[in-house]
N, C-alpha and C positions, 0 to 999 in steps of 0.2 A: 141712340146716340147722334152726335152733331157732327157737322161735315163743313169743311173749311177749304175751300178753293182757292188757296193764295200762294202767290210765288213773289217772292223779293227780288230786288235788284241785285243784292250782291250775295256773294257765296255764304258770307259771316251771318247775314240775316236769316237766310234759309235754314243754316243748322241750328243758329239758336233758337228759332222759333218752334222745331221740335223739341228742344231741351227744356224750352220755358212752357210750353204745352204741358209737359210731363211734371214738372216740378209744381206747375198751379193745380193740376189736378192731385198730387199727393199731399199738397199743403192744405188742401182743404176744399176746392171747388167741387171734387169728385165728380168731375165730366169726362165722359169717354168722347172721344174723338177721332174722325178720318178725317187728316189732311191730305190734299192732292196739291203737288207743285211740280214745276218743271223750271229749270235754271236756263238762262238765255244765253250765259257765260259759261266757257267751260272751266272747271276746277277738279283738282284731285283731292279725295276723300280718304285718308288713314282711319283703319279701324283703331280702336282706342290703343292697343299695345304695339302696333306696328312701327317698325324702323323706317324711318323715311328713305334714308338713304338706299336701304334693299328693296324698296315697295315702289320706287320710282325712278324712273331716268331722269335725275336730277338736272343735268345740265339742259336737257331738251325742255324740260318745263321752265327753266328759267329763260332760256332763247326764246320760246313763245311766250312769256310772260305769263304762264299758268299757275296761279295760286295753289298752294298745299295746305289742308287745312286737316285736323284731326275732329274726329265725333267721340263722343264719349260712349256708344255702344262697341259691341266686337265685330269680329267677321273681319273680312280680306278688305283690301284698297281698290278704290273705284275712281271712274273718271264720270264727272257729271256734265252734263250739258244739254244744248237743244236735241229734241228727239227722246230724251229718257225720262219717263213719266214717274215720278217719285210718290209713294204712300207712306204716310205716316199714322200709325194707330196708337191712340192712348187708351188701354183698357184696364178696367179694374180687376184684379188678381186675388181679391180677397176672399172671394167667396165661389171662385170659378175651377172648377176641377180642372178642366182641360187645359189651363192656364199657370200651374202649379209648378212645372218643371220648365227649363227651357227647352228639353226634347218634347214635351206633350204642346208645348206653345208652337215650336214649330210644326208639329203634326197638324193642329189643329187649325192653324191658319193657311198652310201650304194646301191643306185638302179642301179647304175653303174656297181659296183661290183656283185652285183646280178645277173644281166643278163649276163654278163661276163663268171660267174662261174659255173653258171648251168649246161651248156652243157658240163663241165669239171667233175664235182662231179656226174654229172647223178641223182641227186638228187634236190627237191624243196628246195631252200633256204629262210629263214625268217630274216626279219629285226625286230628285237626285242629289248627292253628297248631303250636306249638312243641312242647307235650307236653301237648296237651288229649285226652279224651274225651269224645264227645257223642253224641247221638241226635238224628237231624233237625234238626242243627244248634243244637242246645242242648246248653250244656255240663254235666256233671254230675261230672268229674274233672280236678282241675289237679294238676301236677306238678311238683318241683324236685330238684336234686342238691348234693351237697357232695362234691367229690372231695379225698380225699388220696393219698398216693404208693401203699398198697396196699390200702386200701378205700374206698369210697363209701358215703355216705348217700344213697339215693333214697326221698324221702317224697312222699304226695301224699294228697288228700282224695277222698272220694266221697260226695256228696249223695244221702242216702236219704230223710230227713224233715225238712229243714233250713227254718229260718225266712229265706226268701229275701227277703220284705220289709224285714226287718230291716237287711240288708246295704244295700238301696238306701238306707236312711237314714244308715247309717255310713259308706259308702265310696262316694265319686264314681267314675264312667266313668272309668276309668285312660287316662293319656294314651297310653301305648304298649299297643295292642291287636292281637289277630290279625286278619287280613283278614276272616275269616270273622264277626267280631263285629257288623260293617256300624254301629259306634255304639250299638247297642241298649242299653237298660236292663238292670239286673241281673234284673228280673223278666221281660223278654222273651229273654233270653241264657241263663238258667241254668233248670235242671229237676230235680225230685229222681227218684229210680230206684224211689221206693216198694217197696224190696225189705226184707224183715227183716232187722236187723242180724246175727245170727245166721247167716244163709244166706251173706250177704257174706262173713263171718269164716269161716267153713267154706269157701267156694269160694277163698276166696283162700290159706287155710292147705294146701288139696288142690294149688292151682296152683303153689305154690312146693315142696311136698313137704316142709313145714317140720312134720316129725312127731316132734321131741324138744323138750320144753317146758323153756324156760330158767329155772334156779333161782337163778343168781347175778348180782342186780342192781348195777351199780356207783355205789352210793349216794354214796359218797366222792367221787367226781367230781362226780357231779349238784350235791351240796351246795356244793362249788367252783365251779362254772359259774353256779350261780344267784347267789351272792354276785359274782362276776366280770362276770358279764354280766346275767343275765336279770333281775333285781332291780335294775339300775341304770339310772339316766336316761341315764348316758354312754353306755351301750350301744344301749340301745332308742332313742335320739332323737339319734344320732350325726349322722345327715344330715338 
C-alpha cells in the first residue's frame, strides 16, 4: 500500500482528492492508498444524502463564512478544521472477503484501528454505533464509505485537538443518531484524543503497512471534480 501525506489549501481540493484517488484506482491504476490530511480552514461536510438545512445551523455558517460542501460517501454531517486528522483508504475489494459488504468493511477497519490505537491512547477503545470509535462513550472518530465495483473509499476523522465548541455553534444535534449518544450535545458527546498529530500519522502508516510514498497525484481528475461538484451549489445543496 502507498501513503500520501497531503493536505490542500481549500476544502474543495481536499474532498476532490479523495474521490479522484478512488476513481483513479477504479479506472485502472489498481493502487491501494492511505492518505492523511488536515484542513487548516473550517468547513462543514454533508453526507451524500443529507439535507443541508436540517443538518447545519445555516445562518451561523453564513455569518462566520464557513463553507458547506457535500461528499460522495454516506454518513452524517461533520465539521472539518485544525486539530482533526483525516484518513482516506482506497482499498481493493475484488478479492477481499472482509471488505465484501458495508458491515464487514466497518468491522474490519474499525477493529484494526482499535487494535493499533489502544497502545497509543493508553485507554480501552470502543466500537459503537454504525462506525464510531469512542472512549468511555465519548466519540473521537466517525467514518463513512463510498463503494465502487473494484475499489472502495473508506474515510474518517480523528479528533486530536479540535474546537468542539465551534461544532456546537454550527451543527444542530442530528435527527438520526446512534443509541449510545442519548441526545447529548456535541461538547458532551465528543472528545479529543490529545495525541500528537505525527504520532497518529505514524501509527496509521504502520498499521496499514503503507511503506511506499505515492508520487503521482491525479490533479487533472481533481480539477474536473472541483468544477463539476465541489465548487457547485447544484451539488453541495442538492438536498
